[in-house]
C-alpha positions as CSV (number, residue, x, y, z in Angstrom):
1,M,-105.5,-63.3,116.9
2,D,-109.0,-64.8,116.3
3,F,-111.8,-63.8,118.7
4,I,-112.0,-67.2,120.3
5,D,-108.2,-67.2,120.8
6,M,-108.5,-63.9,122.6
7,L,-111.1,-65.3,124.9
8,Q,-109.0,-68.4,125.6
9,A,-106.0,-66.2,126.3
10,L,-108.0,-64.1,128.7
11,A,-109.4,-67.2,130.4
12,T,-105.9,-68.6,130.9
13,R,-104.6,-65.4,132.5
14,V,-107.7,-64.9,134.7
15,S,-107.5,-68.5,136.0
16,K,-104.1,-67.7,137.5
17,Q,-105.2,-64.3,139.0
18,V,-108.8,-65.1,140.1
19,N,-107.8,-65.7,143.8
20,M,-106.2,-62.2,143.9
21,L,-109.3,-60.4,142.6
22,L,-111.0,-59.5,145.9
23,T,-113.0,-56.4,145.0
24,E,-115.4,-55.2,142.3
25,E,-112.8,-52.7,141.0
26,A,-110.2,-55.4,140.7
27,T,-112.6,-57.5,138.7
28,K,-113.5,-54.7,136.4
29,N,-109.9,-53.7,135.7
30,A,-108.5,-57.3,135.4
31,I,-111.3,-59.1,133.6
32,V,-114.3,-57.0,132.4
33,M,-112.3,-54.2,130.7
34,P,-110.1,-56.8,128.8
35,F,-113.4,-58.7,127.9
36,I,-114.9,-55.5,126.4
37,N,-111.6,-54.9,124.6
38,A,-111.8,-58.4,123.2
39,L,-115.2,-57.5,121.8
40,G,-113.3,-54.9,119.8
41,Y,-114.2,-51.7,121.7
42,N,-111.5,-49.3,122.9
43,V,-111.9,-49.1,126.7
44,F,-109.7,-46.0,126.8
45,D,-111.9,-44.1,124.3
46,P,-114.9,-42.6,126.0
47,A,-116.6,-42.3,122.6
48,E,-116.7,-46.1,122.5
49,V,-116.7,-47.1,126.2
50,T,-118.0,-44.7,128.9
51,P,-117.3,-45.8,132.5
52,E,-119.6,-44.8,135.4
53,L,-122.4,-43.5,133.1
54,N,-125.0,-41.6,135.2
55,C,-128.3,-43.4,135.2
56,D,-130.5,-41.1,137.2
57,V,-134.1,-41.9,136.5
58,G,-137.0,-39.8,138.0
59,I,-136.3,-39.1,141.7
60,K,-133.6,-41.8,141.9
61,K,-130.3,-40.0,141.9
62,G,-126.6,-40.8,142.1
63,E,-126.7,-44.3,140.5
64,K,-124.3,-45.2,137.7
65,V,-124.0,-48.0,135.3
66,D,-120.4,-49.4,135.3
67,Y,-119.8,-49.3,131.5
68,A,-121.8,-48.1,128.5
69,V,-120.7,-49.2,125.0
70,L,-121.4,-46.7,122.3
71,K,-121.7,-46.9,118.5
72,D,-122.1,-43.8,116.4
73,G,-122.6,-41.8,119.5
74,Q,-125.5,-43.9,120.8
75,V,-125.5,-46.3,123.8
76,V,-125.9,-49.8,122.4
77,M,-124.8,-52.0,125.4
78,L,-124.7,-51.6,129.2
79,F,-122.5,-53.5,131.7
80,E,-123.2,-53.9,135.4
81,C,-120.3,-55.5,137.2
82,K,-120.0,-57.5,140.4
83,S,-116.9,-58.9,142.1
84,V,-115.6,-62.4,141.1
85,G,-117.4,-65.1,143.1
86,T,-120.7,-63.2,143.3
87,N,-123.7,-65.4,142.8
88,L,-125.5,-63.7,140.0
89,D,-128.7,-65.6,140.8
90,R,-128.9,-63.4,143.9
91,V,-128.3,-60.1,142.1
92,T,-131.0,-57.8,140.9
93,P,-129.3,-55.6,138.2
94,T,-131.1,-52.4,139.3
95,Q,-128.9,-50.0,137.3
96,L,-129.4,-52.0,134.1
97,F,-133.2,-52.1,134.7
98,R,-133.4,-48.3,135.2
99,Y,-131.1,-47.1,132.5
100,F,-132.6,-49.6,130.0
101,T,-135.7,-47.5,129.8
102,V,-134.0,-44.2,129.0
103,T,-131.4,-45.2,126.3
104,Q,-131.6,-46.8,122.9
105,A,-129.6,-49.8,124.3
106,R,-131.2,-53.1,123.6
107,V,-128.5,-55.2,125.3
108,G,-127.7,-55.2,129.0
109,V,-124.9,-57.3,130.5
110,L,-124.7,-58.5,134.1
111,T,-121.3,-60.0,135.0
112,N,-119.0,-61.1,137.8
113,G,-116.1,-61.2,135.4
114,V,-116.3,-64.9,134.7
115,I,-120.0,-65.3,133.9
116,Y,-121.7,-62.8,131.5
117,R,-125.5,-62.7,131.2
118,F,-127.0,-60.9,128.3
119,F,-130.5,-59.4,128.5
120,S,-132.8,-57.6,126.1
121,D,-136.4,-56.3,126.1
122,L,-138.1,-59.1,124.2
123,E,-141.2,-59.3,126.4
124,E,-142.0,-55.6,126.8
125,P,-140.4,-52.7,124.8
126,N,-137.9,-50.6,126.7
127,K,-138.2,-52.8,129.8
128,M,-135.4,-55.2,130.3
129,D,-136.4,-58.9,130.6
130,T,-135.8,-60.7,133.9
131,K,-134.2,-63.7,132.2
132,P,-131.1,-63.5,129.9
133,F,-131.1,-64.6,126.3
134,L,-127.4,-65.7,126.4
135,E,-124.9,-66.7,129.1
136,F,-121.2,-66.9,128.5
137,N,-118.8,-68.6,131.0
138,L,-115.1,-67.5,130.6
139,F,-114.0,-70.8,132.2
140,D,-116.3,-73.0,130.0
141,I,-115.9,-71.5,126.5
142,Q,-118.3,-73.2,124.1
143,E,-118.0,-72.7,120.4
144,A,-121.8,-72.2,119.9
145,V,-121.9,-69.5,122.5
146,V,-118.8,-67.8,121.1
147,S,-120.5,-67.8,117.7
148,E,-123.4,-65.8,119.1
149,L,-121.1,-63.6,121.2
150,K,-119.2,-62.7,118.1
151,K,-122.3,-60.9,116.8
152,M,-121.8,-58.3,119.6
153,T,-118.3,-57.5,118.6
154,K,-117.6,-54.0,117.2
155,P,-117.1,-55.2,113.5
156,H,-120.3,-57.3,113.5
157,F,-122.6,-55.4,115.8
158,D,-126.1,-55.1,114.4
159,Q,-128.6,-54.3,117.0
160,A,-131.7,-55.3,115.0
161,A,-130.1,-58.7,114.1
162,I,-129.0,-59.3,117.7
163,V,-132.6,-58.6,119.0
164,E,-134.0,-60.8,116.3
165,T,-132.0,-63.9,117.3
166,A,-132.2,-63.1,121.0
167,G,-135.7,-64.3,121.2
168,E,-134.9,-67.7,119.8
169,L,-131.8,-68.0,122.0
170,K,-133.7,-67.0,125.2
171,Y,-136.6,-69.4,124.7
172,A,-134.3,-72.2,123.5
173,R,-132.3,-71.7,126.7
174,E,-135.4,-71.8,128.8
175,I,-136.7,-75.0,127.1
176,K,-133.4,-76.7,127.8
177,R,-133.6,-75.6,131.4
178,V,-137.1,-77.1,131.7
179,M,-135.9,-80.3,130.0
180,A,-133.1,-80.6,132.5
181,E,-135.5,-80.1,135.4
182,Q,-137.9,-82.8,133.9
183,L,-135.0,-85.2,133.5
184,A,-134.0,-84.7,137.1
185,A,-137.6,-84.9,138.5
186,P,-140.5,-85.5,136.1
187,S,-143.6,-83.5,136.8
188,D,-147.1,-85.0,136.8
189,D,-147.9,-83.2,133.5
190,W,-144.7,-84.6,131.9
191,V,-145.6,-88.1,133.0
192,R,-149.2,-87.8,131.9
193,F,-148.0,-86.8,128.4
194,F,-146.1,-90.1,128.0
195,I,-148.7,-92.2,129.6
196,G,-151.3,-90.8,127.2
197,A,-149.0,-91.8,124.2
198,V,-148.2,-95.4,125.3
199,Y,-150.9,-96.6,127.8
200,T,-154.5,-97.5,126.9
201,G,-155.8,-98.4,130.4
202,R,-157.4,-96.2,133.0
203,V,-154.9,-93.8,134.4
204,T,-155.0,-93.8,138.2
205,Q,-152.6,-92.3,140.7
206,A,-151.0,-95.7,141.1
207,V,-150.4,-95.8,137.4
208,R,-148.8,-92.4,137.4
209,D,-146.6,-93.4,140.3
210,Q,-145.6,-96.6,138.4
211,F,-144.8,-94.6,135.2
212,K,-142.8,-91.8,136.8
213,P,-139.5,-93.7,137.2
214,I,-140.1,-95.4,133.8
215,V,-140.4,-92.1,132.1
216,Q,-137.4,-90.7,133.8
217,K,-135.2,-93.7,132.9
218,A,-136.5,-93.9,129.3
219,V,-135.9,-90.2,128.5
220,R,-132.4,-90.3,130.0
221,Q,-131.6,-93.5,128.0
222,F,-132.9,-91.8,124.9
223,V,-130.6,-88.8,125.4
224,N,-127.6,-91.1,126.1
225,D,-128.3,-93.2,123.0
226,Q,-128.4,-90.0,120.9
227,I,-125.0,-88.9,122.3
228,S,-123.5,-92.4,121.8
229,D,-124.7,-92.5,118.2
230,R,-123.2,-89.1,117.4
231,L,-119.8,-90.1,119.0
232,K,-119.8,-93.5,117.2
233,S,-120.5,-91.8,113.9
234,A,-117.8,-89.2,114.5
235,L,-115.2,-91.7,115.5
236,E,-116.1,-94.4,113.0
237,R,-113.2,-95.3,110.8
238,D,-112.4,-97.6,107.9
239,P,-110.6,-100.8,109.3
240,A,-108.2,-101.0,106.4
241,E,-107.1,-97.4,106.7
242,A,-106.8,-97.7,110.5
243,A,-104.6,-100.8,110.1
244,A,-102.3,-99.0,107.6
245,Q,-102.2,-96.0,109.9
246,E,-101.1,-98.0,112.9
247,A,-98.4,-99.9,110.9
248,A,-96.9,-96.6,109.7
249,A,-97.0,-95.0,113.1
250,P,-93.8,-95.0,115.3
251,A,-94.1,-96.9,118.5
252,P,-95.0,-94.7,121.5
253,A,-92.2,-94.0,124.0
254,E,-93.8,-96.1,126.7
255,A,-96.2,-98.8,125.5
256,P,-98.7,-100.1,128.0
257,A,-98.0,-103.6,129.3
258,K,-101.3,-104.8,127.7
259,E,-103.0,-103.1,124.8
260,A,-106.7,-102.4,125.5
261,E,-109.5,-101.7,123.1
262,V,-109.5,-98.3,121.5
263,V,-110.9,-95.8,124.1
264,T,-111.3,-92.1,123.3
265,T,-110.3,-90.2,126.5
266,D,-111.6,-86.9,127.7
267,D,-108.2,-85.3,127.1
268,E,-108.3,-86.4,123.5
269,R,-111.8,-85.1,123.0
270,E,-110.8,-81.7,124.6
271,A,-107.7,-81.5,122.4
272,Y,-109.8,-82.3,119.3
273,F,-112.2,-79.5,120.0
274,I,-109.3,-77.1,120.6
275,V,-107.9,-77.9,117.2
276,K,-111.3,-77.3,115.6
277,A,-111.5,-74.0,117.5
278,I,-108.1,-72.9,116.2
279,L,-108.9,-73.8,112.6
280,R,-112.5,-72.7,112.4
281,E,-111.6,-69.4,110.8
282,E,-109.7,-71.2,108.1
283,V,-112.0,-74.1,107.2
284,D,-115.5,-75.4,107.9
285,P,-115.2,-77.1,111.4
286,A,-117.3,-80.0,110.0
287,R,-114.3,-80.9,107.8
288,I,-112.0,-81.5,110.7
289,T,-112.6,-85.1,111.8
290,P,-111.2,-87.5,114.5
291,R,-109.7,-90.9,113.8
292,D,-108.9,-92.8,117.0
293,V,-106.6,-95.9,116.9
294,K,-104.7,-97.8,119.6
295,S,-101.4,-95.9,119.0
296,Y,-102.7,-92.4,118.8
297,F,-105.7,-90.1,118.2
298,G,-105.5,-88.7,114.7
299,I,-107.1,-85.4,113.5
300,L,-107.7,-85.3,109.8
301,L,-109.0,-83.0,107.1
302,D,-112.1,-84.4,105.3
303,D,-111.7,-87.7,107.2
304,N,-108.8,-88.4,104.7
305,N,-105.9,-90.4,106.1
306,R,-103.7,-88.6,103.5
307,K,-104.5,-85.3,105.1
308,P,-103.4,-85.5,108.7
309,L,-103.6,-82.2,110.6
310,C,-101.9,-83.6,113.8
311,R,-101.7,-86.7,115.9
312,L,-102.2,-86.9,119.7
313,H,-100.0,-89.3,121.5
314,F,-101.6,-89.2,125.0
315,N,-101.1,-92.9,125.9
316,T,-98.0,-92.2,128.1
317,A,-97.2,-90.1,131.1
318,Q,-95.6,-87.5,128.8
319,K,-98.1,-86.2,126.2
320,Y,-96.9,-85.5,122.6
321,V,-98.5,-83.8,119.6
322,G,-97.3,-84.9,116.2
323,F,-97.2,-82.1,113.5
324,F,-97.0,-82.4,109.7
325,D,-96.3,-78.8,108.6
326,A,-92.9,-79.6,107.1
327,G,-94.5,-80.6,103.8
328,D,-92.9,-84.0,103.5
329,R,-95.6,-85.9,105.5
330,Q,-93.0,-86.7,108.2
331,E,-94.4,-86.4,111.7
332,E,-92.5,-84.2,114.2
333,R,-93.5,-84.9,117.8
334,V,-93.6,-82.1,120.3
335,A,-94.0,-82.6,124.1
336,I,-96.7,-80.7,125.8
337,D,-97.5,-80.3,129.5
338,R,-101.1,-79.3,129.3
339,I,-103.9,-79.7,126.7
340,D,-104.2,-75.8,126.5
341,D,-100.6,-75.8,125.2
342,L,-102.1,-76.6,121.8
343,Y,-103.1,-73.0,121.5
344,R,-99.4,-72.1,121.2
345,F,-99.2,-74.2,118.0
346,G,-102.0,-72.5,116.1
347,A,-99.6,-71.3,113.3
348,R,-98.3,-74.8,112.7
349,L,-101.8,-76.3,112.5
350,K,-102.8,-73.6,110.0
351,A,-99.6,-74.1,108.0
352,T,-100.5,-77.8,107.8
353,L,-104.0,-77.1,106.7
354,R,-102.7,-74.9,103.8
355,L,-100.6,-77.8,102.5
356,Y,-104.0,-79.4,101.6
357,E,-105.8,-76.1,100.7
358,P,-103.7,-74.3,98.1
359,A,-106.6,-72.1,97.1
360,K,-106.8,-70.8,100.6
361,K,-103.1,-70.1,100.6
362,E,-103.3,-68.2,97.3
363,E,-106.2,-66.2,98.5
364,K,-104.3,-65.1,101.6
365,A,-101.3,-64.2,99.5
366,E,-103.4,-62.0,97.3
367,K,-104.7,-60.1,100.3
């Protein structure tokens, strides 16, 4: 099972159990230990994962860090755990701060089982930063974050490389936070910057007050335009191919009374990203492209209508996914209850991909 699939499986299980996890110990046993295991470390081998590691420093005695992850006998990562539902913004990770100074660990993790915040010592050697360089949310799994998280798995762990990229991640994260704050409520300095670039008159308080809502509206519109352009580019299709695709498609089980213009729904987008996540270990995700038409939402390889990976028939009360792994280009529709059910069909999607990628198939056979 791929790393992202393991995280998705853990998230699915935890979502059903979370209301029963009332203590810190329950959180550690049901979520944190499986998470560490998903990273590739054997939680039952003290040579790899040591629970309740003593972190006495100076006159402070009796404190322990919840888990220490070891590699080649050296502590490389520390975990401090809180119960599910704990607001991590209100937690000071005292054990992590103290033990960070007396081990070779350069990564400290504060978690409530669902949210994992990763810290390092970028600002001052051997002193853990107060702000994390990476945050992972088990209930909001993002491909870019998983890509960074994968660097901390046992097969890929390289402490020097992690610390090197941690700085960029941390400051990029902070810049995005500042941007979000400015979008919500532009500061005087932010407004002055734009006034200086576009206004030649005398800048008075009245001018600043006049420009503040203009700046806020313009920046938001710019962001929205960028998003719209990206979506338009991703979903753009050749009219002739789209028409041929629609003509060849079987009619949906329940056609709407009146056909509307093509609208890509949130469910279709979510399913598209799930298919990309499933196939990302097999092929460059950029080669997996969407093709939305009135009858269905198609997912193709290389934006080629002759290489369908699957079709999403989400226009009716009962959702269907069309698969093409039989090898004869005939579509087989399978009913699903939830979007997450797509993860159960990873093997079929990969089998379809290999119909178009014989070199990949031969390579796997040789292995």
